[in-house]
C-alpha positions in Angstrom: -4.5 11.9 -21.1 -4.3 8.3 -20.6 -4.3 8.0 -16.3 -2.6 4.4 -16.7 -0.1 4.4 -19.9 0.5 0.4 -20.7 3.8 -0.1 -22.4 5.7 -2.5 -24.8 9.5 -2.0 -24.8 10.9 -5.5 -26.5 10.7 -8.4 -23.9 9.6 -5.9 -21.0 6.1 -4.7 -20.7 5.6 -1.8 -18.1 2.5 0.1 -16.3 2.6 3.4 -15.7 0.4 5.1 -13.0 -0.3 8.4 -14.3 -2.6 10.6 -12.1 0.2 12.8 -11.0 -2.3 15.7 -9.5 -3.6 12.6 -7.5 -0.5 11.4 -6.3 -1.8 8.5 -8.8 -4.3 7.3 -6.9 -6.1 3.9 -8.1 -10.0 4.4 -10.0 -12.2 1.6 -11.3 -10.7 2.3 -14.7 -7.3 2.5 -14.4 -7.7 -1.1 -12.3 -9.5 -2.8 -15.5 -7.3 -1.3 -17.6 -4.1 -3.2 -16.0 -6.4 -6.2 -15.3 -6.5 -6.7 -18.9 -2.8 -6.1 -19.8 -2.0 -8.0 -17.3 -4.2 -10.9 -18.7 -2.6 -10.6 -22.0 0.9 -10.1 -21.0 0.8 -13.1 -18.8 0.0 -15.7 -22.2 2.4 -13.9 -24.3 5.8 -15.6 -24.4 7.5 -12.8 -25.9 7.2 -11.0 -22.6 9.4 -11.9 -19.9 9.2 -9.4 -17.5 7.0 -6.7 -15.9 7.7 -3.4 -14.8 4.9 -1.2 -12.2 6.2 2.6 -11.5 4.9 5.7 -12.3 5.3 8.8 -14.4 5.1 12.1 -13.6 4.8 13.5 -10.8 5.4 12.6 -7.2 4.5 9.3 -5.1 4.0 5.9 -6.6 0.5 5.6 -5.3 -1.3 6.9 -2.3 -3.8 4.4 -2.6 -7.7 4.5 -4.3 -10.2 7.4 -4.9 -11.9 7.6 -1.5 -14.1 10.7 -2.0 -15.6 7.8 -5.2 -15.7 5.5 -2.5 -17.5 7.5 0.6 -19.9 9.2 -2.3 -21.0 5.6 -3.3 -21.3 3.9 0.4 -23.2 6.9 1.0 -25.8 6.1 -1.0 -26.0 2.1 -2.8 -22.2 1.2 -2.8 -22.7 -0.5 -6.3 -19.5 1.5 -7.5 -17.8 1.4 -4.1 -18.0 -2.6 -4.4 -17.5 -2.7 -8.3 -13.8 -0.6 -7.6 -13.0 -3.2 -4.7 -13.8 -6.1 -7.1 -11.9 -5.3 -10.1 -8.7 -3.3 -7.5 -8.7 -6.9 -5.9 -8.9 -9.1 -9.3 -6.0 -7.0 -9.9 -4.0 -8.0 -6.8 -4.6 -11.2 -7.5 -3.5 -11.4 -10.4 -0.1 -9.8 -9.6 0.3 -12.7 -6.6 -0.3 -14.9 -8.7 1.9 -14.2 -12.1 4.1 -16.6 -13.1 6.4 -13.7 -15.2 8.9 -11.7 -13.1 7.5 -8.9 -11.8 9.3 -5.6 -10.2 7.2 -2.5 -8.5 9.3 0.4 -8.2 7.8 2.0 -4.8 9.6 5.3 -5.4 7.2 7.9 -3.5 4.0 7.6 -1.6 3.0 4.0 -1.1 -0.1 3.5 0.5 -3.6 1.8 0.6 -3.7 0.3 -3.1 -0.1 1.4 -4.1 1.0 -1.4 -1.3 -1.9 -3.8 -3.0 0.1 -3.4 -6.3 3.5 -3.6 -5.0 3.3 -6.3 -2.5 2.4 -9.1 -4.7 5.2 -8.4 -6.9 8.6 -10.8 -6.9 10.7 -7.8 -6.1 9.7 -4.7 -4.4 12.1 -1.5 -5.1 12.4 0.8 -2.3 14.3 4.5 -2.3 14.9 7.0 0.0 12.0 8.4 -1.1 9.4 6.1 -0.2 6.9 6.4 2.0 4.7 3.0 2.4 1.4 3.0 5.2 -1.6 1.4 5.7 -3.2 4.4 7.6 -7.4 3.2 6.6 -8.2 3.4 10.6 -7.7 6.9 10.8 -10.7 7.7 7.6 -13.0 4.7 9.3 -11.4 1.5 6.7 -9.1 -1.2 7.4 -6.1 -2.1 6.0 -7.5 -4.2 2.9 -6.0 -5.3 -0.8 -4.2 -7.9 1.1 -3.0 -6.1 4.4 -4.9 -9.2 6.4 -2.1 -11.6 4.4 1.2 -9.3 4.3 1.0 -7.5 8.1 0.2 -11.0 9.7 3.5 -12.1 8.0 5.7 -9.3 9.6 7.9 -10.5 12.3 6.0 -10.3 16.2 3.2 -7.7 16.7 4.6 -4.8 13.7 2.3 -5.8 11.4 -0.5 -5.2 14.0 0.9 -1.9 15.0 1.2 -0.9 11.5 -2.7 -1.6 10.6 -3.7 0.3 13.7 -1.7 3.2 13.9 -1.1 3.7 9.9 2.9 4.8 10.7 4.4 5.4 8.1 7.6 3.6 7.3 10.7 4.8 4.8 12.2 3.1 2.3 15.0 1.2 5.0 12.6 0.3 7.5 10.7 -1.5 4.0 13.5 -3.7 3.3 14.2 -4.1 6.6 10.6 -6.0 7.6 10.9 -7.2 4.2 8.0 -5.7 2.5 10.6 -4.3 0.3 13.3 -6.7 -1.5 15.9 -3.6 -2.2 16.4 -0.2 -1.5 18.4 1.8 -4.4 18.8 4.9 -4.5 16.3 7.0 -6.8 19.2 8.4 -8.8 19.8 4.8 -9.7 16.7 3.8 -11.5 16.1 5.2 -14.5 19.8 3.5 -15.4 17.9 0.4 -13.8 15.2 0.1 -15.7 16.8 0.3 -19.0 19.1 -2.1 -18.0 16.2 -4.6 -17.1 14.6 -3.4 -20.6 17.9 -5.0 -22.2 18.5 -8.1 -20.0 15.2 -9.1 -18.5 16.8 -12.5 -17.5 19.1 -10.8 -15.3 16.8 -9.1 -13.1 18.2 -9.9 -10.2 21.5 -9.4 -10.5 21.0 -6.3 -11.9 18.5 -5.8 -8.8 21.7 -7.0 -6.2 24.0 -4.6 -8.3 22.4 -1.2 -7.4 21.0 -2.1 -3.7 22.7 -0.9 -1.2 22.1 -1.8 2.8 20.1 0.6 4.6 20.0 1.6 7.9 18.1 0.1 10.8 15.0 2.6 10.8 13.7 3.9 13.5 10.5 2.2 14.3 12.9 -1.2 14.4 14.7 0.0 17.7 10.7 0.1 19.1 10.5 -3.4 18.0 10.8 -5.1 21.5 8.3 -2.3 22.8 5.5 -3.1 19.8 6.0 -6.8 20.9 4.8 -6.6 24.1 2.4 -3.7 23.9 0.5 -4.9 20.8 0.9 -8.5 21.8 -3.0 -9.0 22.2 -5.6 -9.4 19.7 -8.1 -7.8 22.0 -8.2 -4.0 21.9 -9.2 -2.9 24.9 -6.0 -4.8 25.9 -3.5 -2.9 23.7 -5.3 0.2 24.8 -4.9 -0.7 28.6 -1.2 -1.7 28.1 -0.7 1.8 26.5 -1.8 3.2 29.6 -0.1 1.3 31.6 3.4 1.8 30.4 5.4 5.2 31.3 7.3 5.8 28.1 6.8 8.8 25.5 6.5 6.0 22.9 3.5 4.6 24.8 2.0 8.0 25.5 2.6 8.8 21.8 1.5 6.0 20.3 -1.8 5.6 22.4 -2.7 9.5 21.1 -2.8 7.9 17.7 -4.5 5.4 18.4 -7.2 7.8 19.8 -7.6 9.7 16.8 -8.7 6.3 15.2 -11.8 4.6 14.4 -12.4 1.5 17.5 -14.9 0.0 14.4 -11.9 -0.2 12.2 -9.4 -1.0 14.5 -11.5 -4.2 15.9 -11.7 -5.2 12.2 -8.1 -5.0 11.6 -7.2 -7.1 14.3 -9.5 -9.6 13.0 -8.2 -9.5 9.7 -4.4 -10.1 10.6 -5.6 -12.9 13.1 -7.9 -14.3 10.3 -5.2 -13.8 7.8 -1.9 -15.6 9.5 -3.8 -18.6 8.9 -6.0 -18.3 5.3 -5.2 -20.8 2.8 -4.6 -18.9 0.1 -4.3 -15.0 -1.4 -7.7 -15.8 -2.9 -9.5 -16.5 0.2 -7.7 -13.7 2.0 -9.0 -11.4 -1.1 -12.9 -13.2 -0.7 -12.8 -12.3 2.9 -11.6 -8.8 2.6 -13.8 -8.1 -0.1 -17.0 -9.3 1.7 -15.8 -6.9 5.3 -14.8 -3.8 2.4 -18.5 -4.5 1.3 -20.1 -3.7 4.4 -17.5 -1.0 6.0 -17.4 1.3 3.0 -21.2 1.7 3.9 -21.0 2.0 7.6 -20.9 5.3 9.5 -17.6 5.4 10.0 -16.0 5.3 7.3 -18.3 8.3 5.4 -17.9 10.4 8.5 -13.7 9.6 8.3 -13.6 10.7 4.8 -16.0 14.0 5.5 -13.2 15.2 8.6 -10.1 14.1 7.0 -10.3 14.8 3.2 -14.0 16.5 2.6 -13.7 19.5 5.2 -10.1 18.7 6.4 -11.4 19.1 10.2 -9.4 16.4 11.6 -12.3 15.9 14.1 -14.3 12.7 13.2 -17.2 12.1 15.3 -16.5 7.7 15.5 -19.6 5.8 16.6 -18.9 3.8 18.5 -17.1 6.0 20.0 -14.9 3.4 21.9 -13.5 0.1 21.9 -15.7 -1.1 24.6 -18.6 0.1 22.2 -17.9 -2.5 19.6 -19.5 -5.4 19.9 -18.2 -8.7 19.1 -21.2 -9.0 17.3 -20.9 -6.6 15.2 -17.7 -7.8 14.0 -18.7 -10.9 13.3 -21.4 -9.2 11.2 -18.8 -7.5 9.0 -16.9 -10.3 8.6 -20.0 -12.7 7.6 -19.4 -14.0 4.0 -21.3 -12.9 0.9 -23.7 -15.0 -0.4 -21.9 -16.6 -3.7 -24.2 -14.3 -5.8 -22.0 -11.5 -4.0 -19.1 -13.2 -3.5 -15.6 -12.3 -4.7 -14.2 -14.7 -7.8 -10.2 -14.4 -8.8 -10.3 -12.9 -12.8 
């Protein structure tokens, strides 16, 4: 069974993730196949639009092949770097694609699924959408362009999402601008058929099916988030949460205490840099350098052990506290790679 279905239906091309038992998590071969298809469609005048969705099973895309990345990181890291290199090329190809692209985020949309959907011109959320960048819980950081997208959200919402890994519903994705339309999942099959018949009318077809969702719970805390996450220094965020007498602050603090201090600091710097990154290509080049190092560090290997392998949910982070993560360590993680090792677009 092919893990990604590459289809053409007249003027519409389609990428369908097809790894249902893994919630369509990406591996290197899937990314290579999609990248090759995009390269072919980019120069094919007969292709008028590109749809990205999933085939059978739940979820849109739960992320990347974390077990492979951890096994590689514990060894020489070669396979992990190859995956990141190809995945980031795929994300960049979507970001720079001149043809209309539509992602259907119908279900779990995490990590690599965010990387596939957010570059698209149209991003459809449904009542099933659960979007998150939960990487700090396994000693990683919100990559696949997270430094670019999250830093551009209003206020300090991006910093909150990056540190906590909070899951957003479809309505919240629309309100924050991460999705462009909210459409009930029952309408998607007819919508995809209509787009295939009228690829030049995508905007109108989406607008016709779209509903105005409710605000979403997390947005009711936007003012508190802006205040509590105001600093780019992790110690300041912890201090603000500790000083705040509210259920939201206490719950958020408890969440952060389960995350990797090292990669929470990585995440804050990623968003700080990402806000002024000149181009998405520059963003991916930096994220690749950071990922190439973080994937071989203790916290990632330990985080995968605790959350995915042994499932004891008791990772032993090292350093164990924000104060233990030095600025020097973060600078080392963010140092550019030598020219021969650096990421480049396809």
